[in-house]
C-alpha positions as CSV (number, residue, x, y, z in Angstrom):
1,M,-35.8,-16.2,-40.9
2,R,-32.9,-17.1,-43.1
3,Q,-29.6,-15.3,-43.2
4,G,-26.4,-15.3,-45.3
5,E,-23.2,-13.6,-44.9
6,I,-22.2,-11.5,-48.0
7,W,-18.3,-11.6,-48.5
8,V,-16.7,-9.0,-50.9
9,A,-13.1,-9.9,-51.8
10,N,-12.8,-12.4,-48.9
11,Q,-13.9,-10.0,-46.4
12,L,-17.3,-9.9,-44.5
13,A,-19.2,-7.1,-45.9
14,G,-22.7,-7.6,-44.5
15,V,-25.6,-9.9,-43.8
16,L,-28.6,-10.4,-46.0
17,T,-31.8,-11.5,-44.1
18,E,-35.1,-13.0,-45.3
19,D,-38.0,-12.5,-43.0
20,E,-41.8,-12.4,-43.2
21,N,-41.5,-8.8,-44.4
22,G,-39.1,-9.2,-47.3
23,Y,-35.3,-8.9,-47.6
24,H,-32.8,-6.8,-45.7
25,F,-29.2,-6.1,-46.2
26,K,-26.9,-4.4,-43.8
27,Y,-23.2,-3.6,-44.3
28,Q,-21.2,-4.6,-41.1
29,Q,-19.8,-1.5,-39.1
30,E,-16.2,-3.1,-39.2
31,Y,-16.4,-3.3,-43.1
32,L,-17.6,0.2,-43.4
33,E,-14.7,1.4,-41.1
34,K,-12.2,-0.3,-43.5
35,E,-10.2,2.0,-46.0
36,N,-10.6,1.3,-49.8
37,V,-13.6,-1.4,-49.5
38,L,-15.9,-2.0,-52.1
39,P,-19.8,-1.9,-52.2
40,V,-21.5,-5.2,-53.0
41,S,-23.0,-3.6,-56.1
42,L,-23.7,-0.2,-57.4
43,T,-27.3,-0.5,-56.6
44,I,-26.2,-1.5,-52.9
45,P,-23.7,1.6,-52.1
46,L,-21.8,1.6,-48.9
47,Q,-24.0,3.1,-46.0
48,K,-24.8,2.6,-42.4
49,D,-28.6,2.3,-42.9
50,P,-30.0,-1.2,-44.0
51,F,-31.5,-1.7,-47.3
52,Y,-35.1,-3.3,-47.7
53,S,-36.9,-4.9,-50.4
54,E,-40.1,-7.1,-50.7
55,N,-38.3,-9.1,-53.3
56,L,-34.7,-10.7,-53.3
57,F,-32.5,-7.8,-54.4
58,P,-31.8,-8.0,-58.2
59,F,-28.1,-8.2,-57.7
60,F,-28.2,-11.2,-55.4
61,D,-31.0,-12.8,-57.6
62,G,-28.6,-12.3,-60.6
63,L,-26.0,-14.6,-58.8
64,I,-28.2,-17.6,-58.8
65,P,-27.5,-20.2,-61.6
66,E,-29.8,-20.5,-64.5
67,G,-30.7,-23.1,-67.1
68,W,-29.2,-26.6,-66.8
69,L,-27.1,-25.6,-63.6
70,L,-30.3,-24.5,-61.9
71,D,-31.9,-27.8,-63.1
72,I,-29.0,-29.6,-61.4
73,T,-29.5,-27.7,-58.2
74,H,-33.3,-28.5,-58.1
75,K,-32.8,-32.1,-58.7
76,N,-29.7,-32.7,-56.5
77,W,-30.6,-30.4,-53.5
78,K,-34.4,-30.5,-54.0
79,I,-34.6,-26.7,-53.6
80,N,-37.7,-25.1,-55.5
81,P,-36.4,-22.8,-58.2
82,R,-38.9,-20.2,-56.9
83,D,-37.1,-20.2,-53.5
84,R,-34.5,-17.7,-54.4
85,M,-33.1,-17.2,-50.9
86,G,-32.6,-21.1,-50.8
87,L,-31.1,-21.2,-54.0
88,L,-28.6,-18.2,-53.2
89,L,-27.6,-19.7,-50.1
90,A,-27.1,-23.3,-51.5
91,T,-25.2,-22.2,-54.8
92,C,-23.3,-18.9,-54.3
93,R,-20.6,-19.8,-52.0
94,D,-18.2,-19.6,-54.8
95,C,-19.5,-17.3,-57.5
96,I,-17.9,-15.6,-60.4
97,G,-16.4,-12.5,-59.4
98,N,-15.4,-11.2,-55.9
99,I,-19.0,-11.9,-54.2
100,S,-19.6,-15.0,-52.0
101,V,-22.7,-15.9,-49.9
102,R,-22.3,-18.0,-46.9
103,S,-25.2,-19.4,-44.8
104,K,-25.0,-18.0,-41.3
């Protein structure tokens, strides 16, 4: 099982988990209780119940580098390009925009 903390605008929003059943994302209760917080994406709206997907959620998959940057990641860190969670955890600590992913 692998996990990553999902941060929105430098606030811990929730935890993304990969296990043998797929992927789960759950917002932190503390985050949901704050005023004027943003959802991770429009496809992952604010809610107490966890989200589930057999494949990595498209929003998170879209954060992973492509092309030559993916090639550099593969060569330098020896991460298989098909290991989407591994790539997300290794390369998305400082993404474009207000989202970041940190290994837990």
